[in-house]
C-alpha positions, 0 to 999 in steps of 0.5 A: 817366584820362589817359595822358601822354607825356613825352620823357626828360631835363629836360623830363620833369623840368619837366613833372612839377614842374608837375603837382607844383605843381598837385596838391601832391604829387611826381611821380617815375619810379623808377629806370629805370622808364618807366611812372609810374601815379597815381590820374588819370594814366599817365606814359610816358618815351619818347625825344623823337622818339617822343612825337608818334608815341605821342600821334598813335597814341592810345598817349598822350592827351597829351604834351610835345614840341618845336615843332621835333620837331612841325614836323619830324614833320608829325603831325596832333595838336592843339597845345594850349599852348606851355609856354615851356620848353626854348626854342631855335632851329632855324638854319643854321650855316657855317664862320666867315667864309664867306658865306651866298649862296643863288645859289651852285650845287650847295648842300649842307645837312646836317641831321637835320631834313630837312623843316624844312630842305626847306621853308625852302629851297623857300620861298626857291626855292633848290634844295639837296641835303639830307644826312641825318646823326644826329649831330656835324652840325658836322663836315659843313662843316669836312670839306667834306661840306656847305656848311651845316648845319641844327641846333638851337641853344640858346646857339651855343656848340657851333657856335662851339667847332667853328669854325661860326657862325649865318648865319640863323634858321629858326624859334624852338621851345619845348616845347608840350603836345599832344593826340590828336584823338580823345582831345581829343573823347573826353576833352575835360573832362579834357584841358581841365581839365589844360590850364587847370591847366597854363596857370595855373601857366605864365602865372599 
C-alpha cells in the first residue's frame, strides 16, 4: 500500500490519468474530498507547496511536484522520475526596455522563490536585496518596489500584459515523481514497480 501526495489542479488530474492507463480503471476524487482510497493506493490532495513536505515527513511515500518547488524548499527526498508535464521556466523579469545590469548598486529583486533567487545571484557574485512577495509579483517593478522579479513563467503572457519582459532564465522546471527516503528502502519493490510503470507510460 503506497500513499501518494498530489498537488491540486491539473497535475493531480494528469497523474491520475497516468494511473488510469496503468491499471485500466478510473481514479477520481469525489467532490471536495481530499483522500481517495483504492486497494493499492491512498491518494492525498494537497497544496503544491506542501507535497514535498508530506513526502519528506513520510505522511506520503511518494508524490508529484514541480522541480522549482523542490529546488526552492531543498527537502531531502528521492527524485525518481521527470514526468515531463507542467514544463515552465523560472525567469527574471524587468520593465520592458530596461537594461539587465547586474553591476548596478543596491539591486532589489521581488520573488516568492527566495532560495532559488538567492542562489542565482550568489553564483553570479552579485549582492541583491530580496523582497519576498506571495502574489501579484509583476507589480513590484512597475511601482518601484523592486528592479526585477523572479517568477515562474509558462508562456510569458502575464509578464507581457503587465509591461514586463523576461531578461534571463534561471532554470527549467517540470513535474517530478519523488519518494520518501525511508519508504524507498522499506517499500522498495512497490515504489520501483510504480516507477517503472509510470516510466513506461511516459517514455513509451
